[in-house]
SENUFI-498675 format. One line per field, with one value per atom (N, C-alpha, C, O): residue in three letters; atom name; x, y, z negated. Coordinates in steps of 0.2 Angstrom, whole numbers, plus 5000, padded with zeros to 4 digits. Atoms other than C-alpha are relative to their C-alpha. Layout:
residu = ala, ...;
atome = CA, ...;
u = X, ...;
v = Y, ...;
w = Z, ...;
//
This chain:
residu = met, met, met, met, asp, asp, asp, asp, trp, trp, trp, trp, glu, glu, glu, glu, thr, thr, thr, thr, pro, pro, pro, pro, val, val, val, val, asp, asp, asp, asp, ala, ala, ala, ala, trp, trp, trp, trp, tyr, tyr, tyr, tyr, val, val, val, val, trp, trp, trp, trp, val, val, val, val, gly, gly, gly, gly, val, val, val, val, thr, thr, thr, thr, ile, ile, ile, ile, ala, ala, ala, ala, ser, ser, ser, ser, leu, leu, leu, leu, ala, ala, ala, ala, ile, ile, ile, ile, ala, ala, ala, ala, gly, gly, gly, gly, val, val, val, val, val, val, val, val, leu, leu, leu, leu, ser, ser, ser, ser, leu, leu, leu, leu, pro, pro, pro, pro, thr, thr, thr, thr, gln, gln, gln, gln, pro, pro, pro, pro, pro, pro, pro, pro, pro, pro, pro, pro, asp, asp, asp, asp, ala, ala, ala, ala, ala, ala, ala, ala, arg, arg, arg, arg, ala, ala, ala, ala, ala, ala, ala, ala, asn, asn, asn, asn, thr, thr, thr, thr, val, val, val, val, asp, asp, asp, asp, arg, arg, arg, arg, val, val, val, val, ala, ala, ala, ala, gly, gly, gly, gly, ser, ser, ser, ser, thr, thr, thr, thr, gln, gln, gln, gln, val, val, val, val, ala, ala, ala, ala, ala, ala, ala, ala, ala, ala, ala, ala, thr, thr, thr, thr, ala, ala, ala, ala, asp, asp, asp, asp, his, his, his, his, arg, arg, arg, arg, ala, ala, ala, ala, glu, glu, glu, glu, glu, glu, glu, glu, ile, ile, ile, ile, arg, arg, arg, arg, leu, leu, leu, leu, gly, gly, gly, gly, thr, thr, thr, thr, ser, ser, ser, ser, arg, arg, arg, arg, leu, leu, leu, leu, ser, ser, ser, ser, met, met, met, met, arg, arg, arg, arg, asn, asn, asn, asn, asn, asn, asn, asn, gly, gly, gly, gly, gly, gly, gly, gly, thr, thr, thr, thr, ala, ala, ala, ala, his, his, his, his, ala, ala, ala, ala, thr, thr, thr, thr, ile, ile, ile, ile, ala, ala, ala, ala, phe, phe, phe, phe, gly, gly, gly, gly, pro, pro, pro, pro, val, val, val, val, thr, thr, thr, thr, pro, pro, pro, pro, val, val, val, val, val, val, val, val, ala, ala, ala, ala, val, val, val, val, asp, asp, asp, asp, asp, asp, asp, asp, ala, ala, ala, ala, val, val, val, val, ala, ala, ala, ala, arg, arg, arg, arg, glu, glu, glu, glu, ala, ala, ala, ala, leu, leu, leu, leu, arg, arg, arg, arg, leu, leu, leu, leu, leu, leu, leu, leu, leu, leu, leu, leu, asp, asp, asp, asp, gly, gly, gly, gly, thr, thr, thr, thr, pro, pro, pro, pro, arg, arg, arg, arg, ser, ser, ser, ser, ala, ala, ala, ala, val, val, val, val, leu, leu, leu, leu, asp, asp, asp, asp, arg, arg, arg, arg, ala, ala, ala, ala, ala, ala, ala, ala, phe, phe, phe, phe, glu, glu, glu, glu, thr, thr, thr, thr, leu, leu, leu, leu, thr, thr, thr, thr, glu, glu, glu, glu, ser, ser, ser, ser, asp, asp, asp, asp, leu, leu, leu, leu, arg, arg, arg, arg, lys, lys, lys, lys, ala, ala, ala, ala, ala, ala, ala, ala, asp, asp, asp, asp, ser, ser, ser, ser, ala, ala, ala, ala, arg, arg, arg, arg, ala, ala, ala, ala, ser, ser, ser, ser, arg, arg, arg, arg, arg, arg, arg, arg, asp, asp, asp, asp, asp, asp, asp, asp, ser, ser, ser, ser, pro, pro, pro, pro, ala, ala, ala, ala, trp, trp, trp, trp, his, his, his, his, gln, gln, gln, gln, ala, ala, ala, ala, gly, gly, gly, gly, asp, asp, asp, asp, arg, arg, arg, arg, leu, leu, leu, leu, arg, arg, arg, arg, val, val, val, val, arg, arg, arg, arg, ser, ser, ser, ser, val, val, val, val, ser, ser, ser, ser, leu, leu, leu, leu, ala, ala, ala, ala, gly, gly, gly, gly, glu, glu, glu, glu, val, val, val, val, val, val, val, val, val, val, val, val, leu, leu, leu, leu, val, val, val, val, gly, gly, gly, gly, ala, ala, ala, ala;
atome = N, CA, C, O, N, CA, C, O, N, CA, C, O, N, CA, C, O, N, CA, C, O, N, CA, C, O, N, CA, C, O, N, CA, C, O, N, CA, C, O, N, CA, C, O, N, CA, C, O, N, CA, C, O, N, CA, C, O, N, CA, C, O, N, CA, C, O, N, CA, C, O, N, CA, C, O, N, CA, C, O, N, CA, C, O, N, CA, C, O, N, CA, C, O, N, CA, C, O, N, CA, C, O, N, CA, C, O, N, CA, C, O, N, CA, C, O, N, CA, C, O, N, CA, C, O, N, CA, C, O, N, CA, C, O, N, CA, C, O, N, CA, C, O, N, CA, C, O, N, CA, C, O, N, CA, C, O, N, CA, C, O, N, CA, C, O, N, CA, C, O, N, CA, C, O, N, CA, C, O, N, CA, C, O, N, CA, C, O, N, CA, C, O, N, CA, C, O, N, CA, C, O, N, CA, C, O, N, CA, C, O, N, CA, C, O, N, CA, C, O, N, CA, C, O, N, CA, C, O, N, CA, C, O, N, CA, C, O, N, CA, C, O, N, CA, C, O, N, CA, C, O, N, CA, C, O, N, CA, C, O, N, CA, C, O, N, CA, C, O, N, CA, C, O, N, CA, C, O, N, CA, C, O, N, CA, C, O, N, CA, C, O, N, CA, C, O, N, CA, C, O, N, CA, C, O, N, CA, C, O, N, CA, C, O, N, CA, C, O, N, CA, C, O, N, CA, C, O, N, CA, C, O, N, CA, C, O, N, CA, C, O, N, CA, C, O, N, CA, C, O, N, CA, C, O, N, CA, C, O, N, CA, C, O, N, CA, C, O, N, CA, C, O, N, CA, C, O, N, CA, C, O, N, CA, C, O, N, CA, C, O, N, CA, C, O, N, CA, C, O, N, CA, C, O, N, CA, C, O, N, CA, C, O, N, CA, C, O, N, CA, C, O, N, CA, C, O, N, CA, C, O, N, CA, C, O, N, CA, C, O, N, CA, C, O, N, CA, C, O, N, CA, C, O, N, CA, C, O, N, CA, C, O, N, CA, C, O, N, CA, C, O, N, CA, C, O, N, CA, C, O, N, CA, C, O, N, CA, C, O, N, CA, C, O, N, CA, C, O, N, CA, C, O, N, CA, C, O, N, CA, C, O, N, CA, C, O, N, CA, C, O, N, CA, C, O, N, CA, C, O, N, CA, C, O, N, CA, C, O, N, CA, C, O, N, CA, C, O, N, CA, C, O, N, CA, C, O, N, CA, C, O, N, CA, C, O, N, CA, C, O, N, CA, C, O, N, CA, C, O, N, CA, C, O, N, CA, C, O, N, CA, C, O, N, CA, C, O, N, CA, C, O, N, CA, C, O, N, CA, C, O, N, CA, C, O, N, CA, C, O, N, CA, C, O, N, CA, C, O, N, CA, C, O, N, CA, C, O, N, CA, C, O, N, CA, C, O, N, CA, C, O, N, CA, C, O, N, CA, C, O, N, CA, C, O, N, CA, C, O, N, CA, C, O, N, CA, C, O, N, CA, C, O, N, CA, C, O, N, CA, C, O, N, CA, C, O, N, CA, C, O, N, CA, C, O, N, CA, C, O, N, CA, C, O, N, CA, C, O, N, CA, C, O, N, CA, C, O, N, CA, C, O, N, CA, C, O, N, CA, C, O, N, CA, C, O, N, CA, C, O, N, CA, C, O, N, CA, C, O, N, CA, C, O, N, CA, C, O, N, CA, C, O, N, CA, C, O, N, CA, C, O;
u = 5003, 4475, 5004, 5005, 4996, 4484, 4995, 4992, 5004, 4475, 5003, 5000, 4996, 4488, 4999, 4998, 5001, 4485, 5006, 5011, 4994, 4498, 5001, 4997, 4997, 4508, 4997, 4995, 5003, 4501, 4993, 4990, 5007, 4483, 4997, 4991, 5003, 4481, 4995, 4990, 5005, 4472, 4993, 4988, 5006, 4459, 4996, 4990, 5003, 4455, 4997, 4992, 5002, 4454, 4994, 4990, 5005, 4443, 4993, 4988, 5006, 4431, 4997, 4991, 5002, 4431, 4996, 4991, 5004, 4426, 4994, 4989, 5006, 4413, 4995, 4989, 5005, 4405, 4998, 4992, 5002, 4405, 4995, 4990, 5004, 4397, 4993, 4988, 5007, 4383, 4997, 4991, 5003, 4380, 4997, 4992, 5003, 4378, 4994, 4989, 5007, 4365, 4995, 4989, 5005, 4356, 4997, 4991, 5002, 4355, 4997, 4993, 5003, 4350, 4993, 4989, 5007, 4334, 4995, 4996, 5005, 4318, 4997, 4997, 5002, 4310, 4992, 4990, 5007, 4292, 4999, 5003, 5002, 4284, 4997, 4994, 5003, 4278, 4992, 4990, 5007, 4260, 4996, 4999, 5003, 4247, 4995, 4989, 5004, 4241, 4995, 4990, 5005, 4232, 4994, 4988, 5006, 4221, 4996, 4990, 5003, 4217, 4996, 4991, 5004, 4213, 4994, 4989, 5006, 4202, 4994, 4988, 5006, 4192, 4997, 4991, 5003, 4190, 4996, 4990, 5003, 4185, 4993, 4988, 5006, 4172, 4994, 4989, 5005, 4163, 4999, 4993, 5001, 4166, 4996, 4992, 5003, 4160, 4993, 4989, 5007, 4144, 4995, 4995, 5006, 4127, 4996, 4992, 5004, 4121, 5005, 5011, 4996, 4127, 5004, 5000, 4996, 4141, 5005, 5007, 4994, 4155, 5004, 5002, 4996, 4170, 5007, 5008, 4994, 4186, 5006, 5004, 4995, 4203, 5006, 5008, 4994, 4216, 5006, 5007, 4993, 4234, 5005, 5004, 4994, 4251, 5004, 5010, 4996, 4256, 5001, 4996, 4999, 4264, 4998, 4995, 5002, 4260, 4996, 4997, 5004, 4248, 4999, 4999, 5001, 4246, 4994, 4994, 5006, 4228, 4999, 4999, 5002, 4224, 4993, 4990, 5007, 4208, 5000, 4994, 5000, 4213, 5006, 5007, 4994, 4229, 5001, 5000, 4998, 4235, 5007, 5009, 4993, 4252, 5000, 4998, 4999, 4257, 5007, 5010, 4993, 4274, 5000, 4997, 4997, 4282, 5007, 5010, 4993, 4299, 5002, 5007, 4999, 4297, 5000, 5002, 5000, 4295, 4994, 4990, 5006, 4282, 4997, 5000, 5004, 4268, 4995, 4992, 5004, 4257, 4994, 4996, 5006, 4240, 4996, 4995, 5004, 4228, 4993, 4991, 5008, 4209, 4997, 4997, 5003, 4199, 4994, 4992, 5007, 4182, 5001, 5002, 4999, 4185, 4997, 4993, 4995, 4188, 4997, 4990, 5003, 4186, 5002, 5007, 4999, 4187, 5004, 5001, 4997, 4201, 4998, 4999, 5003, 4194, 5006, 5004, 4994, 4212, 5001, 5004, 4998, 4212, 4995, 4996, 5005, 4197, 5003, 5005, 4997, 4203, 4996, 4999, 5004, 4189, 4999, 4997, 5000, 4191, 4994, 4993, 5007, 4173, 4997, 4994, 5002, 4168, 5004, 5001, 4996, 4182, 4998, 4998, 5003, 4176, 4994, 4992, 5006, 4159, 5000, 4997, 4999, 4164, 5004, 5002, 4997, 4175, 4995, 4995, 5005, 4160, 4995, 4993, 5004, 4150, 5004, 5001, 4996, 4165, 5000, 5000, 5001, 4164, 4994, 4993, 5006, 4146, 4994, 4989, 5005, 4137, 4995, 4997, 5005, 4120, 5001, 5002, 4999, 4120, 4995, 4998, 5004, 4105, 5003, 5002, 4997, 4114, 5006, 5007, 4994, 4130, 4997, 5000, 5002, 4120, 4996, 4995, 5003, 4110, 5004, 5002, 4996, 4125, 5001, 5001, 4999, 4128, 5006, 5007, 4994, 4146, 4999, 5003, 5001, 4139, 4994, 4991, 5006, 4124, 5000, 4994, 5000, 4129, 5002, 5001, 4999, 4133, 4994, 4989, 5006, 4121, 5003, 5010, 4997, 4123, 5003, 5009, 4997, 4127, 5007, 5012, 4994, 4141, 5005, 5011, 4996, 4148, 5002, 5008, 4999, 4147, 5005, 5010, 4995, 4156, 5007, 5012, 4993, 4170, 5003, 5009, 4997, 4172, 5002, 5007, 4998, 4172, 5007, 5011, 4994, 4185, 5006, 5012, 4994, 4196, 5002, 5008, 4998, 4195, 5004, 5009, 4996, 4200, 5007, 5011, 4993, 4215, 5004, 5010, 4996, 4221, 5002, 5007, 4998, 4221, 5006, 5010, 4994, 4233, 5006, 5011, 4994, 4244, 5002, 4997, 4998, 4254, 4998, 5000, 5002, 4246, 5006, 5011, 4995, 4256, 5000, 4994, 5000, 4261, 4996, 4998, 5003, 4250, 5001, 5001, 5000, 4251, 4994, 4988, 5006, 4240, 4998, 5002, 5002, 4229, 5000, 5004, 5000, 4226, 4996, 4996, 5005, 4212, 4999, 4999, 5002, 4208, 4992, 4989, 5008, 4189, 4998, 5001, 5003, 4179, 4992, 4989, 5008, 4160, 4998, 5000, 5004, 4149, 4994, 4990, 5006, 4136, 4997, 5000, 5004, 4123, 5000, 4997, 5000, 4126, 4997, 4999, 5003, 4114, 4999, 5000, 5001, 4109, 5005, 5004, 4994, 4126, 5004, 5004, 4997, 4135, 5008, 5011, 4993, 4152, 5003, 5001, 4996, 4165, 5005, 5010, 4996, 4174, 5005, 5004, 4995, 4191, 5004, 5006, 4996, 4201, 5004, 5002, 4997, 4214, 5002, 5005;
v = 5002, 5267, 5003, 5009, 4997, 5269, 5001, 4997, 4998, 5279, 5001, 5004, 4999, 5280, 4994, 4988, 5005, 5270, 4997, 5001, 5003, 5258, 5001, 5002, 4999, 5260, 4995, 4997, 5005, 5244, 4999, 4994, 5000, 5248, 5004, 5005, 4997, 5257, 4996, 4999, 5005, 5242, 5000, 4998, 5000, 5243, 5006, 5006, 4994, 5261, 4999, 5002, 5001, 5256, 4995, 4996, 5005, 5241, 5004, 5003, 4996, 5253, 5005, 5005, 4996, 5265, 4996, 4999, 5004, 5252, 4997, 4997, 5003, 5244, 5006, 5005, 4994, 5262, 5002, 5003, 4999, 5265, 4995, 4997, 5006, 5248, 5001, 5000, 4999, 5252, 5006, 5005, 4994, 5269, 4999, 5001, 5002, 5262, 4996, 4997, 5004, 5249, 5005, 5004, 4996, 5262, 5005, 5006, 4996, 5274, 4997, 5000, 5003, 5261, 4997, 4994, 5003, 5256, 5005, 5011, 4996, 5262, 5005, 5003, 4995, 5277, 4999, 5003, 5002, 5270, 4993, 4990, 5007, 5253, 4999, 5004, 5001, 5245, 5001, 5000, 4999, 5248, 4993, 4988, 5006, 5236, 4997, 4999, 5003, 5226, 4995, 4995, 5005, 5213, 5004, 5001, 4996, 5226, 5002, 5002, 4998, 5233, 4994, 4995, 5006, 5215, 4998, 4996, 5002, 5212, 5005, 5003, 4995, 5228, 4998, 4998, 5003, 5221, 4994, 4993, 5006, 5204, 5002, 4998, 4999, 5212, 5002, 5000, 4998, 5220, 4995, 4993, 5005, 5206, 4994, 4991, 5006, 5193, 5002, 4997, 4998, 5203, 4998, 4997, 5002, 5197, 5006, 5005, 4994, 5215, 5004, 5003, 4995, 5229, 5004, 5006, 4997, 5237, 5004, 5004, 4996, 5249, 5001, 5001, 4999, 5252, 5004, 5004, 4997, 5262, 4998, 4996, 5002, 5258, 5006, 5006, 4995, 5272, 4996, 4990, 5003, 5267, 5005, 5011, 4995, 5274, 4998, 4999, 5003, 5266, 5006, 5011, 4995, 5277, 4998, 5001, 5003, 5265, 4993, 4990, 5006, 5251, 4996, 4999, 5004, 5236, 4996, 4991, 5004, 5229, 4995, 4996, 5006, 5212, 4998, 5001, 5003, 5202, 4996, 4996, 5004, 5192, 5001, 4997, 4998, 5200, 5007, 5011, 4993, 5217, 5001, 4997, 4999, 5224, 5008, 5012, 4993, 5241, 5001, 4996, 4999, 5249, 5007, 5012, 4994, 5264, 5000, 4995, 5000, 5269, 4995, 4993, 5005, 5256, 4993, 4988, 5007, 5241, 4999, 5003, 5003, 5231, 4995, 4991, 5005, 5221, 4997, 5001, 5003, 5209, 4996, 4994, 5004, 5201, 4997, 5000, 5004, 5189, 5002, 5002, 4998, 5194, 4993, 4989, 5006, 5179, 4999, 4994, 5000, 5184, 5004, 5010, 4996, 5188, 4996, 4991, 4994, 5191, 5007, 5007, 4993, 5210, 5003, 5001, 4996, 5223, 5006, 5011, 4993, 5236, 5005, 5003, 4995, 5251, 5003, 5004, 4998, 5256, 4995, 4997, 5005, 5240, 5001, 4997, 5000, 5245, 5004, 5010, 4997, 5249, 5006, 5011, 4995, 5260, 5006, 5005, 4994, 5278, 5002, 5004, 4998, 5282, 4995, 4997, 5005, 5266, 5000, 5000, 4999, 5268, 5006, 5005, 4994, 5285, 4999, 5001, 5002, 5279, 4995, 4996, 5004, 5265, 5003, 5002, 4996, 5277, 5004, 5004, 4997, 5287, 4996, 4997, 5005, 5272, 4998, 4997, 5002, 5267, 5006, 5005, 4994, 5285, 5001, 5005, 5000, 5282, 5004, 5004, 4997, 5291, 4994, 4989, 5005, 5282, 4998, 5002, 5003, 5271, 5004, 5006, 4996, 5281, 5007, 5009, 4994, 5297, 5000, 5005, 5000, 5291, 4999, 5002, 5001, 5284, 5005, 5006, 4994, 5300, 5005, 5010, 4994, 5311, 4999, 4994, 4999, 5317, 4996, 4994, 5003, 5310, 4993, 4989, 5008, 5292, 4998, 4993, 5002, 5293, 4994, 4991, 5006, 5279, 4993, 4988, 5006, 5267, 4998, 5001, 5003, 5255, 4996, 4995, 5004, 5244, 4994, 4992, 5006, 5229, 5002, 4998, 4998, 5239, 5001, 4999, 5000, 5243, 4994, 4993, 5007, 5225, 4997, 4993, 5003, 5220, 5003, 4999, 4997, 5232, 4998, 4997, 5003, 5226, 4993, 4991, 5007, 5208, 5000, 4996, 5000, 5212, 5002, 4999, 4998, 5221, 4994, 4993, 5006, 5206, 4994, 4992, 5005, 5194, 5002, 4998, 4998, 5205, 5000, 4999, 5000, 5206, 4993, 4991, 5007, 5187, 4998, 4994, 5002, 5185, 5004, 5002, 4996, 5200, 5002, 5001, 4997, 5206, 5007, 5011, 4993, 5222, 5005, 5003, 4995, 5238, 5004, 5004, 4996, 5249, 5007, 5009, 4993, 5265, 5004, 5001, 4996, 5280, 4999, 4998, 5002, 5277, 5007, 5011, 4995, 5290, 4998, 4994, 5001, 5291, 4994, 4991, 5005, 5278, 4995, 4996, 5006, 5261, 5000, 4999, 5000, 5262, 4993, 4991, 5006, 5246, 5001, 5004, 4999, 5246, 4994, 4993, 5005, 5232, 5003, 5007, 4998, 5237, 4995, 4990, 5005, 5228, 5003, 5008, 4998, 5230, 4994, 4989, 5005, 5221, 4993, 4988, 5006, 5208, 4997, 4991, 5003, 5204, 5005, 5011, 4995, 5211, 5000, 4995, 4999, 5218, 5004, 5009, 4997, 5223, 5004, 5001, 4996, 5238, 5002, 5003, 4998, 5243, 5005, 5005, 4995, 5258, 5004, 5004, 4996, 5269, 5007, 5011;
w = 4994, 4852, 5006, 5005, 4995, 4868, 5006, 5009, 4995, 4881, 5007, 5012, 4994, 4894, 5005, 5003, 4995, 4911, 5002, 5003, 4999, 4914, 5008, 5012, 4993, 4931, 5004, 5010, 4996, 4938, 5000, 5003, 5000, 4936, 5006, 5006, 4995, 4952, 5004, 5007, 4996, 4960, 4996, 5000, 5004, 4946, 5003, 5004, 4998, 4952, 5007, 5009, 4993, 4970, 5000, 5004, 5000, 4966, 4997, 5000, 5002, 4956, 5005, 5006, 4995, 4970, 5006, 5008, 4995, 4983, 4998, 5002, 5003, 4972, 5000, 5001, 5001, 4969, 5007, 5008, 4993, 4988, 5003, 5006, 4998, 4991, 4997, 5000, 5004, 4978, 5003, 5004, 4997, 4985, 5007, 5009, 4994, 5002, 5000, 5004, 5000, 4997, 4997, 5000, 5003, 4987, 5006, 5006, 4995, 5002, 5006, 5009, 4994, 5014, 4998, 5002, 5002, 5004, 5003, 5003, 4997, 5011, 4995, 4989, 5004, 5004, 4998, 4994, 5001, 5005, 5001, 5004, 4999, 5004, 5007, 5010, 4994, 5020, 5000, 4994, 5000, 5025, 4997, 4998, 5003, 5017, 5006, 5006, 4994, 5033, 4997, 5000, 5003, 5022, 4998, 4999, 5002, 5015, 5006, 5005, 4994, 5032, 5003, 5006, 4997, 5038, 4996, 4999, 5005, 5023, 5002, 5001, 4998, 5028, 5006, 5007, 4993, 5046, 4998, 5001, 5001, 5039, 4996, 4998, 5004, 5027, 5005, 5004, 4995, 5042, 5005, 5007, 4995, 5055, 4997, 5000, 5003, 5042, 4998, 4995, 5002, 5038, 5004, 5010, 4996, 5043, 5003, 5007, 4998, 5045, 5004, 5004, 4996, 5056, 4994, 4990, 5005, 5045, 5002, 5008, 4998, 5045, 4993, 4988, 5005, 5034, 5002, 5008, 4999, 5033, 4995, 4990, 5004, 5026, 5001, 5006, 4999, 5022, 5000, 4997, 4999, 5026, 5001, 5002, 4999, 5027, 5006, 5006, 4994, 5044, 5004, 5005, 4995, 5057, 5007, 5011, 4993, 5071, 4998, 4993, 5001, 5072, 5007, 5012, 4994, 5084, 4998, 4994, 5001, 5085, 5005, 5011, 4995, 5093, 4998, 4994, 5001, 5093, 4993, 4990, 5006, 5078, 4995, 4991, 5004, 5071, 5000, 5006, 5000, 5066, 4997, 4993, 5002, 5063, 4998, 5002, 5002, 5054, 4999, 4996, 5002, 5052, 4999, 5001, 5001, 5045, 4998, 4999, 5002, 5038, 4995, 4994, 5005, 5024, 5003, 5000, 4997, 5036, 5004, 5005, 4996, 5046, 4996, 4993, 5003, 5040, 5005, 5009, 4995, 5049, 4996, 4990, 5004, 5044, 5005, 5011, 4996, 5052, 4998, 4992, 5001, 5054, 5001, 5006, 5000, 5049, 5004, 5007, 4997, 5056, 5007, 5007, 4994, 5074, 5006, 5005, 4998, 5088, 4999, 5000, 5000, 5086, 5006, 5010, 4994, 5099, 4998, 4996, 5001, 5098, 5005, 5011, 4995, 5106, 5005, 5011, 4995, 5113, 5006, 5010, 4995, 5123, 5006, 5011, 4994, 5134, 5006, 5005, 4994, 5151, 5003, 5005, 4997, 5158, 4995, 4989, 5005, 5150, 4998, 4992, 5002, 5150, 4995, 4990, 5004, 5142, 4993, 4988, 5006, 5130, 4995, 4989, 5003, 5125, 4997, 4991, 5002, 5123, 4994, 4989, 5005, 5112, 4994, 4988, 5005, 5102, 4996, 4990, 5003, 5098, 4996, 4990, 5004, 5093, 4993, 4988, 5006, 5081, 4995, 4989, 5004, 5074, 4996, 4992, 5004, 5069, 5004, 5002, 4996, 5083, 5002, 5005, 4998, 5086, 5008, 5012, 4993, 5102, 5005, 5010, 4996, 5109, 5002, 5007, 4999, 5107, 5004, 5008, 4996, 5115, 5008, 5012, 4994, 5130, 5004, 5010, 4998, 5132, 5002, 5006, 4998, 5135, 5007, 5010, 4993, 5152, 5003, 5008, 4998, 5153, 5000, 5004, 5000, 5150, 5003, 5002, 4997, 5161, 5004, 5005, 4995, 5172, 4996, 4998, 5004, 5157, 4997, 4995, 5003, 5150, 4994, 4993, 5005, 5134, 5003, 5000, 4997, 5145, 5003, 5002, 4997, 5153, 4994, 4995, 5005, 5136, 4997, 4995, 5003, 5130, 5005, 5002, 4995, 5146, 4999, 5000, 5001, 5143, 4994, 4993, 5006, 5125, 5001, 4999, 4999, 5131, 5004, 5003, 4996, 5144, 4996, 4997, 5004, 5131, 4996, 4995, 5004, 5120, 5004, 5001, 4996, 5134, 5002, 5002, 4998, 5139, 4994, 4995, 5006, 5121, 4998, 4995, 5001, 5120, 5004, 5002, 4995, 5135, 4999, 4999, 5001, 5131, 4993, 4989, 5007, 5116, 5000, 5004, 5000, 5111, 4999, 4996, 5001, 5111, 4994, 4991, 5006, 5097, 5002, 5007, 4999, 5095, 4994, 4988, 5006, 5084, 4996, 4999, 5005, 5069, 4997, 4995, 5004, 5061, 4993, 4991, 5007, 5042, 4998, 4993, 5001, 5043, 5005, 5011, 4995, 5051, 4999, 4994, 5000, 5056, 5003, 5008, 4998, 5058, 5000, 4996, 5000, 5064, 5004, 5010, 4996, 5070, 5003, 5000, 4997, 5083, 5005, 5007, 4996, 5093, 5007, 5008, 4993, 5112, 5004, 5005, 4995, 5124, 4996, 4999, 5004, 5110, 4997, 4994, 5003, 5105, 4995, 4996, 5005, 5089, 5002, 5003, 4998, 5094, 4994, 4992, 5006, 5080, 5004, 5007, 4998, 5085, 4995, 4989, 5005, 5077, 5004, 5010, 4998, 5079, 4995, 4989, 5005, 5070, 5002, 4999;
//
């Protein structure tokens, strides 16, 4: 058996080197994690929004940033971007509320603080349930017209339906 490399085989080694570099480039460019599961998060929102009772739910996710709309959500991380449609809506993204005082009150409601406890706080003494509902309605209307911005995401997507001035409002936040 002849183990010597023929003189005209240099092009084989160049080809093998180029192929090896190309394969290494592809492997190094692959994402290190999967994209977040936006469909799972949207299903969590739908479970609360579609409920006939006042409800709450959370969904753990691996998104670094999130974009919440009234009927759509998007999540992204180093693995990519995922989008999902919310079937039962429209929902109210708490980050879309313009009034800072109302936004903070709605955030407390989203976190599970009882409505009476929120409205009894000194910081919210001028707010009524009707004011909070109007702020939520305004946020939903503004999100229909504009494309929502990306926001830093926490570890969980929180969803809660609350009754404000006789109307059920579904609050969403991350």
